[in-house]
C-alpha positions as CSV (number, residue, x, y, z in Angstrom):
1,L,-47.1,-84.3,-40.0
2,F,-50.5,-83.4,-41.7
3,G,-53.2,-82.3,-39.3
4,C,-50.6,-81.9,-36.5
5,P,-51.8,-79.0,-34.3
6,S,-48.4,-78.7,-32.6
7,A,-46.9,-77.6,-35.9
8,T,-49.1,-74.5,-36.2
9,C,-50.0,-73.6,-32.6
10,H,-46.5,-72.5,-31.5
11,M,-45.6,-68.9,-31.4
12,V,-42.9,-67.8,-33.7
13,N,-40.4,-65.1,-32.6
14,A,-38.2,-63.3,-35.1
15,P,-35.3,-60.9,-34.3
16,K,-35.6,-57.2,-35.1
17,T,-32.3,-57.4,-37.1
18,L,-30.8,-60.3,-39.0
19,R,-27.4,-60.6,-40.6
20,T,-27.7,-62.3,-44.0
21,F,-26.5,-62.1,-47.6
22,C,-27.5,-59.0,-49.7
23,K,-27.9,-59.9,-53.4
24,S,-28.0,-56.3,-54.7
25,P,-25.0,-55.2,-56.9
26,K,-24.3,-52.4,-54.4
27,C,-23.6,-54.8,-51.5
28,N,-23.1,-58.4,-52.7
29,N,-22.0,-59.5,-49.2
30,H,-23.4,-60.1,-45.8
31,Q,-25.2,-57.1,-44.2
32,V,-27.5,-56.4,-41.3
33,F,-31.2,-56.5,-42.3
34,K,-34.1,-54.9,-40.5
35,V,-37.0,-57.4,-40.1
36,T,-40.7,-56.4,-40.4
37,Q,-43.8,-58.4,-41.1
38,Y,-45.0,-58.3,-44.8
39,K,-48.5,-57.0,-45.3
40,A,-50.3,-57.1,-48.7
41,G,-51.0,-53.7,-50.2
42,K,-54.5,-52.3,-50.9
43,A,-56.1,-53.9,-54.0
44,S,-56.0,-51.5,-57.0
45,L,-59.2,-50.6,-58.8
46,V,-57.4,-50.2,-62.1
47,A,-55.7,-53.6,-62.2
48,Q,-56.6,-55.6,-65.3
49,G,-58.3,-58.5,-63.4
50,K,-60.4,-56.1,-61.3
51,R,-61.5,-54.1,-64.4
52,R,-62.4,-57.4,-66.2
53,Y,-64.3,-58.7,-63.1
54,D,-66.3,-55.4,-62.6
55,N,-67.1,-55.3,-66.3
56,K,-68.4,-58.9,-66.3
57,Q,-70.5,-58.3,-63.1
58,K,-72.3,-55.3,-64.7
59,G,-76.0,-55.6,-65.6
60,F,-78.3,-58.6,-65.0
61,G,-77.3,-62.2,-64.5
62,G,-76.1,-62.3,-60.8
63,Q,-72.7,-63.6,-59.7
64,T,-70.6,-64.5,-62.8
65,K,-67.5,-65.9,-61.2
66,P,-67.2,-68.7,-58.6
67,V,-67.0,-67.5,-55.0
68,F,-64.7,-69.7,-52.8
69,H,-66.4,-71.2,-49.7
70,K,-64.4,-74.3,-48.8
71,K,-61.7,-72.6,-46.7
72,A,-59.6,-75.3,-45.0
73,K,-56.6,-73.4,-43.5
74,T,-56.8,-71.6,-40.2
75,T,-53.5,-69.8,-40.5
76,K,-51.5,-68.0,-43.1
77,K,-47.8,-68.4,-43.8
78,I,-45.7,-65.6,-42.2
79,T,-43.6,-63.6,-44.6
80,L,-40.7,-61.5,-43.3
81,R,-39.8,-58.3,-45.1
82,L,-36.0,-57.9,-44.9
83,T,-34.6,-54.4,-45.6
84,C,-30.9,-54.0,-46.0
85,T,-29.5,-51.2,-43.8
86,Q,-26.8,-50.3,-46.3
87,C,-28.6,-50.2,-49.7
88,K,-32.3,-50.3,-48.6
89,S,-33.0,-53.3,-51.0
90,V,-35.9,-55.4,-49.8
91,R,-36.1,-59.2,-49.7
92,L,-39.2,-61.3,-48.8
93,K,-38.6,-64.5,-46.8
94,P,-41.6,-66.8,-46.2
95,I,-41.4,-68.8,-43.0
96,K,-43.7,-71.4,-41.4
97,R,-47.4,-71.1,-40.5
98,A,-48.2,-69.9,-37.0
99,K,-51.2,-68.4,-35.1
100,H,-48.9,-66.0,-33.1
101,F,-46.0,-64.1,-34.5
102,E,-43.8,-61.6,-32.7
103,I,-40.7,-59.5,-33.5
104,C,-38.4,-59.5,-30.4
105,D,-35.5,-57.4,-29.3
106,K,-33.3,-60.4,-28.6
107,K,-32.5,-63.3,-30.8
108,P,-34.8,-66.3,-29.9
109,K,-33.3,-69.4,-28.5
110,G,-34.1,-72.9,-29.8
111,K,-36.0,-74.1,-32.8
112,A,-38.1,-70.9,-33.6
113,A,-35.0,-68.9,-34.6
114,Y,-35.1,-67.3,-38.0
């Protein structure tokens, strides 16, 4: 399983809508969810870690924290952002790694169905 290129190279298709359980107290039953791809937000300059890092970097002494160079992964795990159509509550669902990801109109057939 490890190092298997076939596990990562396949394209993943996700449906535009998905019927699944909504945990919010407003719904608490199965609803239709709108599917979008999760994207990380812009890093804040006022976050505690960033303020600490910037303060430490100030002045002489060069780079103070380790910079990561040994990158091994070629793909990132895809995270689906599921938004309930009734109460607008959001759920994040991580799925497998893939190089290509697509949100389709129709539900996909076969193994790549999420």
